[in-house]
C-alpha positions in Angstrom: -58.9 187.9 -109.5 -59.6 184.2 -107.6 -56.3 185.1 -106.0 -57.7 188.0 -104.0 -60.9 186.6 -102.9 -59.6 185.5 -99.7 -58.9 189.3 -99.0 -62.3 190.4 -100.1 -64.0 187.6 -97.5 -61.8 189.0 -94.8 -62.9 192.7 -95.4 -66.0 191.9 -95.4 -66.2 189.9 -91.7 -64.3 192.8 -90.6 -67.7 195.0 -89.1 -69.0 191.9 -87.6 -65.7 191.1 -85.6 -65.8 194.7 -84.4 -68.9 194.8 -83.1 -68.5 191.2 -81.3 -65.8 193.4 -79.1 -67.1 192.4 -75.6 -65.4 195.5 -74.2 -68.2 197.9 -75.8 -71.1 199.0 -74.3 -74.4 197.1 -74.9 -77.9 197.5 -74.4 -80.8 195.1 -73.6 -83.3 194.5 -76.2 -86.2 197.3 -74.5 -82.9 199.5 -75.3 -83.4 201.2 -71.8 -80.9 199.7 -69.5 -76.9 199.6 -70.1 -75.8 196.0 -69.9 -72.1 196.6 -69.6 -70.6 194.3 -66.8 -68.2 197.5 -65.6 -68.6 198.5 -61.8 -69.4 202.1 -63.2 -73.0 200.9 -64.1 -73.9 199.4 -60.6 -76.0 202.8 -59.6 -77.1 203.3 -62.9 -80.8 203.0 -61.3 -80.4 205.9 -58.9 -78.7 207.9 -61.4 -81.0 207.8 -64.2 -83.8 210.8 -63.7 -87.0 209.2 -61.7 -89.5 210.5 -59.2 -89.9 209.1 -55.6 -92.6 208.6 -53.2 -91.0 208.2 -49.8 -93.1 207.3 -46.5 -91.5 208.4 -43.0 -91.6 207.4 -39.6 -89.3 208.5 -36.7 -89.1 210.8 -34.1 -89.9 214.8 -33.6 -88.2 216.6 -30.5 -88.3 220.1 -29.2 -85.2 220.2 -26.7 -85.6 223.3 -25.2 -89.8 223.4 -25.2 -91.5 221.2 -23.1 -95.6 221.3 -23.0 -95.3 222.0 -19.2 -93.1 222.3 -16.3 -94.5 218.6 -15.3 -94.2 217.3 -18.4 -90.4 217.1 -19.5 -88.9 214.5 -21.9 -92.0 213.9 -24.4 -94.1 210.9 -24.8 -92.2 208.2 -27.1 -92.5 204.3 -27.4 -88.9 204.4 -26.3 -89.2 206.6 -23.0 -88.4 210.6 -22.6 -85.9 212.0 -24.5 -84.0 215.5 -23.3 -85.8 218.0 -21.1 -88.6 219.4 -24.0 -91.2 218.0 -25.8 -90.7 214.5 -28.2 -93.2 212.6 -30.0 -93.8 210.5 -32.6 -93.4 211.6 -36.5 -94.9 210.2 -39.5 -95.1 211.7 -43.0 -94.7 212.0 -46.6 -92.0 213.5 -49.3 -92.6 213.4 -53.2 -89.4 213.9 -55.2 -88.5 214.2 -58.6 -84.7 213.7 -59.4 -83.4 215.6 -62.6 -80.2 214.5 -62.7 -77.3 212.2 -61.1 -76.5 214.7 -57.9 -79.3 216.5 -57.3 -83.3 216.4 -55.8 -86.1 218.6 -55.5 -89.6 218.0 -53.7 -92.1 218.4 -51.3 -93.5 217.0 -48.1 -95.4 216.8 -45.2 -94.6 215.4 -41.7 -97.2 215.7 -38.3 -96.9 214.2 -34.9 -100.2 211.6 -35.1 -99.7 210.7 -30.8 -99.1 214.3 -29.1 -97.8 214.9 -25.6 -100.4 215.5 -23.0 -100.3 217.1 -19.9 -103.3 215.8 -17.6 -102.6 218.4 -14.7 -102.7 221.3 -16.5 -105.9 223.9 -14.9 -105.3 226.7 -16.8 -107.2 230.3 -16.1 -110.6 228.6 -15.2 -109.1 226.6 -12.3 -111.2 223.3 -14.0 -109.6 219.9 -14.4 -108.2 219.9 -17.5 -105.8 218.2 -20.0 -103.6 219.9 -22.7 -101.5 218.7 -25.5 -99.7 220.4 -28.5 -99.5 218.6 -32.1 -97.4 219.5 -35.1 -98.2 220.3 -38.8 -95.2 221.0 -41.0 -95.8 221.5 -45.2 -92.8 222.4 -47.5 -90.6 222.2 -49.8 -86.8 220.8 -50.1 -83.7 220.1 -52.2 -80.9 217.7 -51.9 -77.3 217.5 -53.3 -75.9 214.1 -53.6 -72.0 214.1 -53.1 -71.5 210.6 -52.4 -72.4 207.7 -55.0 -71.1 204.3 -54.2 -72.7 201.2 -56.1 -76.3 201.3 -54.9 -75.7 203.5 -51.6 -76.1 207.1 -51.8 -75.5 209.8 -49.3 -76.6 213.3 -49.3 -77.1 216.9 -47.7 -80.0 219.7 -47.9 -82.3 222.3 -47.0 -86.1 222.3 -46.5 -88.3 225.4 -46.3 -91.7 225.7 -44.5 -94.6 226.5 -42.8 -95.4 224.9 -39.4 -98.8 224.8 -37.5 -98.8 224.3 -33.9 -102.1 223.0 -32.0 -102.4 223.7 -28.3 -105.7 221.8 -27.4 -107.0 222.5 -23.9 -109.8 219.8 -23.0 -112.0 220.2 -19.9 -112.5 216.7 -18.1 -115.4 217.6 -15.9 -118.8 218.3 -16.5 -121.4 216.2 -18.6 -121.0 215.3 -22.2 -123.5 216.9 -24.4 -124.8 216.5 -28.2 -121.4 218.4 -30.8 -124.1 220.7 -32.3 -124.6 222.4 -28.6 -120.1 222.5 -28.1 -117.2 220.3 -27.3 -114.8 220.3 -24.6 -112.2 221.2 -26.1 -110.5 224.5 -27.6 -107.9 224.5 -29.8 -105.1 227.7 -30.1 -103.5 227.7 -33.2 -99.9 229.4 -33.9 -98.4 229.5 -37.4 -95.1 230.5 -38.5 -92.1 229.9 -40.9 -89.3 227.3 -40.9 -85.9 226.6 -42.5 -83.9 223.9 -41.9 -80.7 221.6 -43.2 -80.7 218.1 -43.5 -78.5 214.8 -44.1 -79.3 211.4 -45.2 -78.3 208.3 -46.8 -80.2 206.1 -49.3 -79.9 202.7 -49.9 -81.6 200.9 -53.2 -82.2 197.1 -52.4 -84.7 196.7 -55.3 -85.1 197.7 -58.7 -88.2 199.8 -57.3 -87.4 200.2 -53.8 -85.2 202.8 -51.7 -84.6 202.9 -47.8 -83.5 205.9 -46.4 -82.4 207.2 -42.9 -82.5 210.9 -42.3 -81.7 213.7 -39.9 -82.8 217.6 -39.7 -82.4 220.3 -37.8 -85.0 223.0 -38.2 -85.4 226.9 -37.0 -88.7 227.4 -36.3 -90.3 231.4 -36.3 -93.4 231.8 -34.9 -95.3 235.2 -33.5 -93.9 236.9 -30.4 -97.5 237.5 -28.9 -99.4 234.0 -27.5 -103.0 233.7 -29.1 -105.1 233.0 -26.4 -108.9 231.9 -26.4 -111.7 233.6 -24.4 -111.1 231.7 -21.5 -107.4 232.4 -20.9 -106.2 229.2 -22.9 -103.1 230.8 -24.4 -100.2 229.2 -27.1 -97.2 228.2 -25.6 -94.7 228.5 -28.2 -93.7 232.2 -29.7 -90.5 233.2 -31.3 -87.8 231.5 -32.6 -87.6 227.6 -31.6 -85.4 225.1 -32.2 -86.7 221.4 -33.7 -84.9 218.3 -34.4 -86.1 215.0 -36.7 -84.7 211.8 -37.0 -86.5 209.1 -39.2 -86.5 206.0 -41.4 -88.1 206.2 -44.9 -89.4 204.1 -47.4 -89.2 204.8 -51.1 -91.0 203.9 -54.4 -89.2 204.6 -57.1 -91.0 205.8 -60.6 -88.3 206.2 -64.0 -88.9 208.6 -65.9 
């Protein structure tokens, strides 16, 4: 029996040696993140389920829809763009990533600095200013075919509602208390929007994502313009093409 004790000791230590194999996947003390040195886990933080809140700033352009014949190219810090309207774009996206290759969410975009036309006169013949602002609210879906470490590329669709507000302001005349009335008349137009989008994201910190995205939208607006009592009418109707390009900064909340 004494001759068998070395064999018994070897068999008892065999499981410990197997568990110490460095080629196997290990988990951290909190049991959440794999500690494997393999490159296959470089993008693990992006692929796991999480929610994402994104803030966006960029450019918003209607290539074929200037606000007036005398105001073409819009109003951007970098100057005019094209022959239509163009202005600053800001917004927010709230997204849910339920798998490694797909994302669902919703968002809202608006133009905080609309282009204005100081030469607008209108049917009244008064000295007036015209500006046009935009609001988009809708949902989106993304498919992520490209994964490379902490960088991803995606394509998607967006469907929502668009609200266009034409604001006409009278420059002449004395100011009166707001309870009496204002010098501004707003004519709103509502319609649907469907678009295709393309973008990329870079996870540069555990919770922070930097991205760039572009979108081509097709607006479907009423064909009959809406007019105010003094003859100021909405300036967009029917189908309208719209282009967006923006930078996005997101904050991830793992689930």
